[in-house]
Backbone as JSON Lines, residues from 0, in Angstrom:
{"i":0,"aa":"M","n":[-4.57,8.23,-33.66],"ca":[-3.09,8.73,-34.65],"c":[-2.57,7.27,-34.62]}
{"i":1,"aa":"P","n":[-1.41,6.96,-36.04],"ca":[-0.45,5.67,-35.75],"c":[0.6,5.88,-34.94]}
{"i":2,"aa":"A","n":[1.03,4.22,-34.81],"ca":[2.39,4.59,-33.66],"c":[3.63,5.24,-34.33]}
{"i":3,"aa":"K","n":[4.48,6.01,-33.41],"ca":[5.3,6.4,-34.16],"c":[6.34,5.35,-35.18]}
{"i":4,"aa":"D","n":[6.83,6.33,-35.82],"ca":[8.07,5.35,-36.74],"c":[9.13,4.63,-35.87]}
{"i":5,"aa":"T","n":[8.83,3.31,-36.02],"ca":[9.49,2.76,-35.05],"c":[9.97,1.05,-35.54]}
{"i":6,"aa":"V","n":[11.1,0.73,-35.08],"ca":[11.54,-0.82,-35.41],"c":[10.51,-1.38,-34.59]}
{"i":7,"aa":"A","n":[10.91,-1.42,-33.41],"ca":[10.15,-1.73,-31.98],"c":[9.06,-1.87,-31.66]}
{"i":8,"aa":"T","n":[8.4,-3.13,-31.39],"ca":[6.83,-2.8,-31.03],"c":[6.42,-3.41,-29.46]}
{"i":9,"aa":"V","n":[7.81,-3.85,-29.03],"ca":[7.89,-4.0,-27.45],"c":[9.2,-3.94,-27.1]}
{"i":10,"aa":"I","n":[9.3,-2.82,-25.82],"ca":[10.42,-2.48,-25.33],"c":[10.13,-3.14,-23.86]}
{"i":11,"aa":"T","n":[11.49,-3.7,-23.43],"ca":[11.44,-4.38,-22.18],"c":[11.87,-3.45,-21.06]}
{"i":12,"aa":"C","n":[11.37,-3.64,-19.77],"ca":[12.2,-2.64,-18.89],"c":[12.27,-3.68,-17.51]}
{"i":13,"aa":"L","n":[13.61,-3.16,-16.88],"ca":[13.89,-3.76,-15.27],"c":[13.99,-2.95,-14.74]}
{"i":14,"aa":"R","n":[13.73,-2.94,-13.47],"ca":[13.26,-2.41,-12.57],"c":[14.27,-2.81,-11.3]}
{"i":15,"aa":"Y","n":[15.2,-2.0,-10.77],"ca":[16.1,-2.2,-9.3],"c":[16.38,-1.01,-8.9]}
{"i":16,"aa":"R","n":[16.13,-1.18,-7.42],"ca":[16.42,0.19,-6.99],"c":[18.25,0.07,-6.59]}
{"i":17,"aa":"D","n":[18.83,-1.33,-6.71],"ca":[20.46,-1.01,-7.16],"c":[20.91,-1.89,-8.45]}
{"i":18,"aa":"A","n":[20.85,-1.32,-9.51],"ca":[21.03,-2.02,-10.24],"c":[22.47,-2.61,-10.32]}
{"i":19,"aa":"P","n":[23.49,-2.07,-10.01],"ca":[24.62,-2.65,-9.61],"c":[24.82,-4.28,-8.79]}
{"i":20,"aa":"A","n":[24.14,-3.82,-7.7],"ca":[24.26,-5.19,-6.8],"c":[23.18,-5.77,-7.56]}
{"i":21,"aa":"A","n":[22.1,-5.87,-8.56],"ca":[21.54,-6.64,-8.9],"c":[21.99,-7.99,-10.4]}
{"i":22,"aa":"I","n":[22.88,-6.92,-10.92],"ca":[24.04,-7.47,-11.9],"c":[24.9,-8.71,-10.77]}
{"i":23,"aa":"E","n":[25.17,-8.25,-9.49],"ca":[26.41,-8.43,-9.45],"c":[25.53,-10.32,-8.29]}
{"i":24,"aa":"L","n":[24.09,-10.04,-8.17],"ca":[23.77,-11.34,-7.57],"c":[21.92,-11.29,-8.33]}
{"i":25,"aa":"M","n":[22.25,-12.25,-9.04],"ca":[21.05,-12.56,-10.04],"c":[20.02,-13.62,-8.76]}
{"i":26,"aa":"T","n":[19.03,-13.42,-9.05],"ca":[17.87,-14.23,-8.54],"c":[17.22,-15.01,-9.89]}
{"i":27,"aa":"H","n":[17.01,-16.69,-9.59],"ca":[15.94,-16.92,-10.23],"c":[14.73,-16.87,-10.1]}
{"i":28,"aa":"P","n":[13.94,-16.94,-10.92],"ca":[12.14,-16.35,-10.93],"c":[11.6,-17.14,-9.81]}
{"i":29,"aa":"D","n":[11.83,-18.35,-9.38],"ca":[11.56,-19.16,-8.19],"c":[11.68,-18.82,-7.57]}
{"i":30,"aa":"Q","n":[12.66,-17.81,-7.23],"ca":[12.65,-17.73,-5.62],"c":[12.17,-16.11,-5.14]}
{"i":31,"aa":"T","n":[11.8,-15.38,-5.96],"ca":[11.32,-14.1,-5.64],"c":[9.74,-14.23,-5.36]}
{"i":32,"aa":"S","n":[9.42,-15.08,-4.57],"ca":[8.32,-15.0,-4.47],"c":[7.08,-14.98,-4.92]}
{"i":33,"aa":"G","n":[6.8,-15.21,-6.34],"ca":[6.15,-14.32,-7.13],"c":[6.51,-13.1,-7.28]}
{"i":34,"aa":"R","n":[7.09,-11.97,-7.14],"ca":[7.5,-10.81,-7.21],"c":[8.22,-10.54,-8.95]}
{"i":35,"aa":"E","n":[7.63,-9.64,-9.31],"ca":[8.28,-9.42,-10.94],"c":[9.15,-8.34,-10.75]}
{"i":36,"aa":"T","n":[10.23,-7.71,-11.26],"ca":[11.02,-6.6,-11.38],"c":[10.91,-6.41,-13.13]}
{"i":37,"aa":"Q","n":[10.47,-6.5,-13.77],"ca":[10.14,-6.32,-14.86],"c":[8.86,-6.01,-15.85]}
{"i":38,"aa":"S","n":[9.02,-5.45,-16.74],"ca":[7.9,-5.02,-17.39],"c":[8.01,-5.05,-19.26]}
{"i":39,"aa":"A","n":[7.02,-5.02,-19.76],"ca":[7.16,-4.64,-21.17],"c":[6.28,-3.5,-21.91]}
{"i":40,"aa":"Y","n":[6.82,-2.98,-22.2],"ca":[5.53,-1.49,-22.94],"c":[5.61,-2.31,-24.67]}
{"i":41,"aa":"V","n":[4.16,-2.43,-25.02],"ca":[3.93,-2.45,-26.05],"c":[3.3,-1.75,-26.78]}
{"i":42,"aa":"I","n":[4.14,-1.38,-28.29],"ca":[3.68,-0.44,-29.23],"c":[2.27,-0.78,-29.91]}
{"i":43,"aa":"V","n":[1.34,-0.07,-30.14],"ca":[0.2,-0.27,-30.54],"c":[-0.56,0.56,-31.57]}
{"i":44,"aa":"D","n":[-1.2,0.79,-32.42],"ca":[-1.85,1.89,-33.02],"c":[-2.85,2.42,-32.57]}
{"i":45,"aa":"D","n":[-3.43,1.47,-31.87],"ca":[-4.59,2.2,-30.99],"c":[-4.78,1.5,-29.59]}
{"i":46,"aa":"G","n":[-4.52,1.89,-28.46],"ca":[-4.01,1.3,-27.4],"c":[-5.77,1.16,-26.7]}
{"i":47,"aa":"D","n":[-6.44,1.96,-26.97],"ca":[-8.0,1.93,-26.5],"c":[-8.2,0.63,-26.71]}
{"i":48,"aa":"T","n":[-8.16,0.44,-28.31],"ca":[-9.01,-1.0,-29.04],"c":[-8.35,-2.09,-28.36]}
{"i":49,"aa":"T","n":[-6.98,-1.77,-28.39],"ca":[-6.18,-3.29,-28.26],"c":[-6.45,-4.17,-26.53]}
{"i":50,"aa":"Y","n":[-6.59,-2.58,-25.21],"ca":[-6.92,-2.98,-24.28],"c":[-8.36,-3.92,-23.76]}
{"i":51,"aa":"A","n":[-9.56,-3.33,-24.77],"ca":[-10.88,-3.49,-24.69],"c":[-10.91,-4.69,-25.29]}
{"i":52,"aa":"S","n":[-10.07,-5.01,-26.46],"ca":[-10.27,-6.37,-27.14],"c":[-9.6,-7.29,-26.22]}
{"i":53,"aa":"A","n":[-8.29,-7.33,-25.58],"ca":[-7.29,-8.19,-24.3],"c":[-8.46,-8.4,-23.53]}
{"i":54,"aa":"K","n":[-9.33,-7.55,-22.81],"ca":[-10.06,-7.49,-21.63],"c":[-11.29,-8.05,-21.66]}
{"i":55,"aa":"N","n":[-11.39,-8.47,-23.35],"ca":[-12.76,-8.73,-23.66],"c":[-12.68,-10.33,-23.84]}
{"i":56,"aa":"N","n":[-11.21,-10.78,-24.56],"ca":[-10.65,-12.06,-24.37],"c":[-10.46,-12.64,-23.77]}
{"i":57,"aa":"G","n":[-10.28,-12.11,-21.95],"ca":[-10.16,-12.8,-20.95],"c":[-9.31,-12.63,-19.79]}
{"i":58,"aa":"A","n":[-7.89,-11.83,-20.7],"ca":[-7.07,-11.05,-20.0],"c":[-6.99,-10.73,-18.63]}
{"i":59,"aa":"E","n":[-6.16,-11.04,-17.87],"ca":[-5.94,-10.51,-16.58],"c":[-5.57,-9.18,-16.64]}
{"i":60,"aa":"I","n":[-6.41,-8.09,-16.06],"ca":[-5.92,-6.64,-16.08],"c":[-5.31,-6.76,-14.35]}
{"i":61,"aa":"V","n":[-4.0,-6.37,-14.47],"ca":[-3.27,-6.07,-12.94],"c":[-3.32,-4.51,-12.74]}
{"i":62,"aa":"M","n":[-3.2,-3.71,-14.11],"ca":[-2.98,-2.31,-14.13],"c":[-4.1,-1.38,-14.84]}
{"i":63,"aa":"D","n":[-4.99,-0.58,-14.51],"ca":[-5.67,0.01,-15.61],"c":[-4.97,0.63,-16.65]}
{"i":64,"aa":"I","n":[-5.66,0.7,-17.58],"ca":[-4.96,1.61,-18.53],"c":[-5.13,3.24,-18.11]}
{"i":65,"aa":"K","n":[-4.27,3.87,-18.8],"ca":[-3.98,5.12,-18.74],"c":[-3.18,5.96,-19.21]}
{"i":66,"aa":"D","n":[-3.52,7.21,-20.02],"ca":[-2.73,8.25,-20.96],"c":[-1.29,8.5,-19.89]}
{"i":67,"aa":"E","n":[-0.09,8.43,-20.57],"ca":[0.86,8.81,-20.25],"c":[1.68,9.49,-21.14]}
């Protein structure tokens, strides 16, 4: 099934327990001890094929693929 009609193919997501506090007190990436508070959703026509291609080409898989 092709991706739904959309202009965006990458959607960023920021996650904070207390968003107003995060806006008040920004931290540089080198101060987070390697922790991340962001992710990206990538819209593709065939997720299984894209995942397999990335994995076969040496991508580091930190979270296995799943349907949602």
